[in-house]
C-alpha positions as CSV (number, residue, x, y, z in Angstrom):
1,M,205.1,-38.9,164.2
2,T,201.6,-38.0,164.7
3,Q,199.2,-40.0,162.8
4,G,196.6,-38.4,160.1
5,P,192.9,-38.7,160.2
6,D,191.7,-42.0,159.2
7,R,189.7,-41.4,155.9
8,T,188.6,-45.2,155.4
9,A,184.7,-44.8,154.7
10,I,182.3,-46.0,157.5
11,R,179.6,-48.0,155.8
12,D,176.2,-48.7,157.6
13,A,175.9,-52.4,158.0
14,A,173.3,-54.9,160.2
15,T,173.7,-58.1,161.8
16,I,171.2,-60.8,163.4
17,L,171.8,-62.7,166.4
18,L,169.3,-65.4,165.7
19,V,168.9,-67.6,168.8
20,R,167.0,-70.8,170.0
21,N,166.3,-72.7,172.9
22,T,165.9,-69.3,174.8
23,G,165.2,-71.0,178.1
24,T,168.0,-72.6,180.1
25,A,170.5,-73.3,177.5
26,P,170.3,-70.7,174.3
27,A,172.4,-71.2,171.2
28,V,173.2,-68.5,168.8
29,L,173.7,-69.0,164.8
30,M,177.4,-68.1,163.9
31,G,179.7,-68.8,161.2
32,Q,183.6,-68.5,160.6
33,R,184.8,-65.8,158.0
34,G,187.8,-67.0,155.8
35,S,191.3,-66.8,156.1
36,G,191.8,-64.5,153.1
37,A,188.9,-62.3,154.2
38,A,190.0,-58.5,154.1
39,F,187.8,-57.9,157.4
40,M,188.0,-60.0,160.4
41,P,189.6,-63.1,158.7
42,D,189.2,-66.5,160.6
43,K,186.9,-65.0,163.0
44,Y,183.5,-66.5,164.0
45,V,180.9,-63.7,163.7
46,F,176.9,-63.7,163.4
47,P,175.4,-63.4,160.0
48,G,175.4,-59.7,158.7
49,G,177.0,-57.2,156.4
50,A,176.9,-53.7,154.6
51,V,173.6,-52.2,153.8
52,D,173.0,-52.1,149.7
53,A,171.1,-49.1,148.4
54,G,168.1,-51.1,147.3
55,D,167.5,-52.5,150.6
56,A,165.6,-49.3,151.3
57,Q,163.1,-50.1,148.7
58,V,162.2,-53.9,150.1
59,P,158.8,-54.4,150.6
60,L,158.6,-55.7,154.2
61,A,155.7,-57.9,155.2
62,G,155.9,-56.7,158.6
63,A,157.5,-53.7,160.3
64,L,159.9,-53.0,163.2
65,N,158.3,-52.4,166.4
66,P,158.0,-48.7,167.1
67,T,160.5,-48.4,169.8
68,C,163.5,-49.8,167.6
69,Q,162.3,-47.7,164.7
70,A,162.5,-44.6,166.8
71,R,166.0,-45.6,168.2
72,L,167.3,-46.2,164.7
73,A,165.7,-43.3,163.2
74,L,167.8,-40.9,165.7
75,D,171.0,-41.6,163.5
76,H,169.4,-43.1,160.3
77,P,167.2,-41.8,158.0
78,A,165.7,-45.1,157.1
79,P,165.3,-47.6,159.8
80,M,163.4,-50.3,157.6
81,A,166.5,-50.5,155.2
82,L,168.7,-51.6,158.2
83,A,165.9,-54.2,159.0
84,A,165.9,-55.5,155.4
85,A,169.9,-55.7,155.1
86,A,170.0,-57.8,158.3
87,I,167.3,-59.9,156.9
88,R,169.1,-60.1,153.4
89,E,172.3,-60.9,155.1
90,L,171.1,-63.7,157.3
91,W,169.3,-65.3,153.9
92,E,172.7,-64.8,152.1
93,E,175.0,-66.2,154.4
94,T,172.9,-69.0,156.0
95,G,170.2,-69.4,153.6
96,L,167.3,-69.2,156.7
97,A,164.5,-66.9,155.7
98,L,163.0,-64.3,158.3
99,G,159.7,-64.0,156.2
100,R,156.3,-64.6,155.7
101,P,154.0,-65.8,152.8
102,G,153.7,-63.0,150.1
103,A,154.2,-62.0,146.4
104,W,156.9,-59.3,145.0
105,D,156.1,-57.3,142.0
106,S,159.6,-57.4,140.9
107,P,162.4,-58.6,143.5
108,P,165.9,-56.8,143.1
109,Q,168.8,-59.4,142.3
110,D,169.8,-59.8,145.6
111,W,166.2,-61.1,146.6
112,Q,165.2,-63.2,143.8
113,G,166.1,-66.4,145.7
114,F,164.0,-65.3,149.0
115,A,161.2,-64.2,146.6
116,A,161.2,-67.6,144.9
117,R,160.5,-69.2,148.1
118,G,156.9,-67.2,148.1
119,L,158.4,-65.2,151.0
120,R,158.3,-61.4,151.9
121,P,160.9,-60.3,154.4
122,D,159.2,-60.0,158.0
123,A,161.1,-57.4,160.5
124,T,158.3,-57.7,163.5
125,A,160.7,-60.4,165.2
126,L,163.8,-58.2,165.0
127,R,164.9,-56.2,168.2
128,Y,167.7,-53.6,168.0
129,I,170.1,-54.4,171.1
130,F,173.4,-52.7,170.0
131,R,175.4,-50.5,168.1
132,A,179.2,-50.2,167.4
133,I,181.3,-48.3,164.9
134,T,184.4,-49.9,163.8
135,P,187.5,-48.4,165.2
136,P,190.2,-46.1,163.2
137,G,192.9,-47.9,161.4
138,R,190.9,-50.9,160.1
139,T,191.0,-52.1,156.4
140,R,187.0,-51.6,156.4
141,R,184.9,-49.5,158.9
142,F,181.1,-50.1,159.7
143,D,178.6,-48.4,161.6
144,A,176.7,-51.7,162.7
145,R,173.2,-52.4,164.1
146,F,172.9,-55.6,165.9
147,F,169.4,-57.3,166.1
148,L,168.1,-60.3,168.3
149,A,165.6,-62.4,166.9
150,E,164.3,-65.9,168.0
151,I,164.1,-69.1,165.5
152,G,160.6,-69.2,165.7
153,A,160.4,-66.2,163.0
154,V,162.3,-68.4,160.3
155,A,160.4,-69.9,157.4
156,G,161.4,-73.4,157.0
157,D,164.1,-75.7,158.6
158,A,166.4,-73.7,161.0
159,D,169.1,-76.4,160.3
160,D,169.0,-76.4,156.2
161,F,172.1,-74.0,155.4
162,S,172.0,-75.6,151.8
163,A,170.9,-72.0,150.1
164,A,173.6,-70.3,151.8
165,C,176.6,-68.5,150.0
166,E,180.2,-69.2,150.7
167,E,181.0,-66.4,152.6
168,L,180.6,-68.1,156.2
169,S,182.0,-71.8,156.9
170,H,181.4,-73.9,159.8
171,L,177.5,-72.6,160.2
172,H,176.2,-74.2,163.3
173,W,174.3,-73.3,166.3
174,V,176.7,-72.5,169.2
175,P,175.4,-72.7,172.8
176,M,176.1,-69.4,174.3
177,A,177.8,-70.7,177.5
178,E,180.5,-72.3,174.9
179,A,180.7,-69.3,172.3
180,R,183.5,-67.7,173.8
181,R,185.7,-70.6,173.4
182,L,185.9,-69.7,169.6
183,N,188.0,-67.0,167.9
184,L,185.6,-64.0,168.3
185,P,186.1,-60.4,167.6
186,F,186.0,-58.2,170.4
187,I,182.9,-56.6,169.6
188,T,181.2,-60.2,169.1
189,E,182.0,-60.9,172.8
190,V,180.3,-57.9,174.0
191,V,177.3,-58.0,171.8
192,L,177.0,-61.7,172.9
193,A,176.9,-60.9,176.4
194,E,174.4,-58.1,176.0
195,A,172.2,-60.7,174.2
196,E,172.7,-63.3,177.2
197,A,171.5,-60.8,179.8
198,L,168.4,-60.3,177.7
199,L,167.8,-63.9,177.1
200,R,168.3,-64.6,181.1
201,G,165.1,-62.6,181.4
202,E,167.0,-59.3,182.6
203,P,164.5,-56.3,181.9
204,W,164.8,-54.9,178.3
205,A,166.8,-51.4,178.9
206,D,165.4,-48.4,178.2
207,S,168.2,-47.6,175.8
208,V,170.6,-49.5,173.4
209,P,174.3,-49.8,174.1
210,F,176.5,-48.0,171.5
211,F,180.4,-48.4,171.2
212,D,180.8,-45.0,169.2
213,N,184.7,-45.1,167.6
214,R,184.3,-42.6,164.7
215,T,187.5,-41.1,166.1
216,D,190.4,-42.2,167.9
217,E,188.6,-41.5,171.3
218,S,186.3,-44.5,171.9
219,V,183.2,-43.5,173.7
220,F,180.6,-45.4,175.2
221,R,177.1,-43.8,174.8
222,R,173.8,-45.2,175.2
223,I,170.9,-44.5,172.8
224,A,167.5,-43.7,174.4
């Protein structure tokens, strides 16, 4: 029997690979999704999630660099919304804030805790390194953009996860050399390898890898 088209909506999403000790022994922040999660249960992942409608209106204290903006704008009308979503998801899931001091006129509900710390989100440290669309047949599908950021951009103690929500458990800094021993989704392994190459000092590519799984035919592209 021929399988019908997958009508699961594909939502925009953003994810951050937050790294520290980027010299000889880099580590990346990861957490484990719950066993009852509808999407990727029990898997270790980077902080991230779907873009909210209000993310486009968030006043960033610092913008993405022009190259990242231009690449994101090729397929998304609001690159800064993707950056804001990545920062918000990092805050919600880990309690860590990529921000700098600044006041808000009226912070949205999802940003009130962030604003209460006297911070506004800062996207200057983010580097767009990967894009992937969830293949058909999954319970949820995302068009995810992955950003790399270094720990120096975090305001406050990078080991203080006390403000995190309960979506991810076992939050900890995982040495990249050991990360593959964890229960990882396939795409997480692929993005991890890309980040490791960049952190080893390999030149930044003139394009971003893109796993395009909009249809049953998986296509590897590059975003110039």
